[in-house]
N, C-alpha and C positions, 0 to 999 in steps of 0.2 A: 834305231835300237836305241841309242841316245837318248831318243824323240820321249819311247818308251818309257824310260827308265828318270827321264823329267817331268814325265806325268804321272809315275809312280806316286815320289819322292812327294809331287803337290799333293796327291791321294789321300798318302799317310797322311800330311799334316792337317788334310779335310779331315776326316774319320779319328784320328789320338782330341780332337778338338771340339768335336760334335754337340759332346752335353755338355760341354760352355757358354754361363751367358755371354753375351756381351759386354766389351770390354780390353783392357790391356795383358797382353799371356803373357810378355815380357818383354826382358828390353824399353824401351823407349825413355830412351835417360835423358832429365832433363837439363840444359845448363844455359849460361844467360852470356852475353858477352856485343858487346858494339850494339847497346837496344833491339839485341834481336834474343831469340827463343831460340833453342836448337833445341830438335829432336832428334833424339841418339837413333840408330836401326833395331827390329824388334819383331813383333806379332803385334796385329788388332783384329780381335774378332766383333764384328758388327755385320748386321740382314744377313746373316745365320752364315759368313763366310770368312777363311781367316788372312786378314792381308800380313805380306811381306815385307815392310821395310828395310831397303836392302843399304841404303843412303843415309844423308844426315838430311834432317829437313829444316827450314830456317824461315822463320816469321817477326816482324816487324813489329812489336808492342811503342803503345803510347802510355804518358800520366791519365790517368783513373783516376776520382773520386766515389766510383761506386763500384763494387766487385766485376770481373770482366771473368771467363772460362774461354782456353784454352781449351779446342774440340778437337776431334779426327771426325768428318763426315766422309758419308757415300754420298756424293751428289746425282749420282747416274747409276741407274743397272740396263744395260741392252743386251737383246740377247739373239745372235747371229745364227746361224747353220754350223755346229760345233763347238760353240765358246761362249760363253758371258761374260759382256767388257764392264768393268766399274770403272765408273771417275770417281775418285777420291779430293778431301785438301782437307788443311789444317786453317783454322782459323779461330781468331776471338770476336766470342759473343756476350754481348749485354746481359742476355737471360742466362739466366743459371740454370731455367728447365729442362731437359735433356728430351733431344728425337728419340723415333724408333734407332735412327740412324744418326747419331751421334753417339762420340763416345767420350766424357771430359778428361784430361788430359791432368789440367792445377787450374786453379783459379786464385788473382790476386787484385790488389789496388794499390793504387799507384801514388806519389806524390808526384804535385809539379816539384821538377829539380831532381827527382830521385832516381836512383837506378833498382833495381830489383835484382836482390841477389841468392844465391840456392845454399850459402853458406848457415847452419844453423845452431845457435850459439848451444841449444838443451833440447830435448827432445817437445818442451812445451812453444821452443820457436816454431815450428813446422807450422803453428796454426797462428801464428801474431800477422796482425789482422793489416800493415800496413809494412808495403815492399820488399814482401816475401811471397816466392811461389811455395803456394802450400798444397798438401798431395794428398790433404786428410781425405778429401772428397775424390778424388782420379777415380774410376770408372776401371774398378782389375778384375781381370775374371777367374776363375778358381774351381778347381772342379768341382765342389759342389757350394757352387754362388758367383752374386761380386764379393768382394773379399777387398781386406785392408790394403793401400799400395806397397809393392817389395819393395819401395825406398823406405819407407813411416817401419814398419817391421824391422828391415835392417838395422836401424840407424836403432830402431829401440833393444836390438839384438846386444850391437856392440857395446852400448850408454851399460845394458847389466852386463855383460862381462869384466866391463871397468869396475864393477863394484864389487868393493873386500865386500859387503853385507850380503849381498846375494846369497838365498836361501836353496836347500834341496830343490830340486828339479828345475831352476831358472836358471842357469847354466847349458841345461841338458836343452830348453825348451828354445831359447837364445841359437845355439849350435843347432837345431834343427828349420832354423829360420833363417839361416846364417845360408844352410849346405844347397837349398832347392834355385833353381834360377827361378823359378811360378813361384807367384802369391800365396801365402799358406792357406789350407784348407777351412774355411769360417767353425768345424764345428771342432779344430783342434784350437781353434784361439778364445774360442767359448768356451770350450774346455777348461781349457788355464789359464781364462777369467775368474771364472766358476772359482776355479779351486784357490784362487787369491784371494776373491772376495766373501765367497760362499752368498751370493746371489745369483740366484736361475735366469742365466739369458737369452732375454728377448729370443721368441721362436726366427723373428725379421733379425738379417744383420744387416745393422746401420753402421757402415767404416767410422762416420765421424763420433758416433757412441763408443764405440771401440775406442776411436785415440782415445778417447779422453779419458777411458778406465784404463787405458797400458799408461797413461800421463800419469797415474793415479797408482795402480803398479808398482813405476820405477820409483815415484816418491816414496812408498811404504816403504819398501828395498833398499834406498837409500836410509829407513830411518832405524833399520834394523829387525823392521819390523814387515805385517800387511795387515791389508786392513781387517779381514777375516779374524786374528787375531786379538787385533784391537779391540772390537767387538765381543769376544769371548769375554777376556780379561775386565772391560768396563760391565757385561754382565754380573763376574763374580765381585767384582767391588760392591755393588748393591746389596749382593747377599750378607758381609758382610755387617754383625750387629755386636758393637762397642758397649762395654757395661759403663 
């Protein structure tokens, strides 16, 4: 009976994320300690299978003048009578391209003698070129496609909630981002960005593009306005005729 219950729980997980693309589903929080990157427990989908990471993994890092990517990889898939065995690993790769059996968790450049950091000064700092774990390109899985990192959107949400200038709808969207353990659906993110900028979003969702748009939105909120309203103001100003 215990075996049956265990198998049922496993099956429910596979079915629940059947239509999700490859990527991090939740968890896998990164931290840096003693020249190692630690990957926290979580779930990753790859090769059409949902992997549960039940304990922390660690990988050593070294300095590099070019970007390297921290990846999760399905190294091997073996079929046996009654079960399938997967062999997986985390590794650092100088190639930023992803193969079908790979998922990116972060990327970074590290100067000689420097240490990686995960404490960001502000939202823009997530994309700082050197000595910072860059999460903007991480492969996150949402119900309607690959989305922006949950850690990135949570960071954005907390910065919005800290703004007294936040306008109508901004706090609600921030709380929406924070309340889920999974990445935000891309359609919700695109609708929010379109409402803030007045620009129709591209059909293909590019996490890095979404990051820069959220960065601009945060700047506009802090400035007491938004890009959509500012463009409208400039347009009206051109219609003014002075005698």
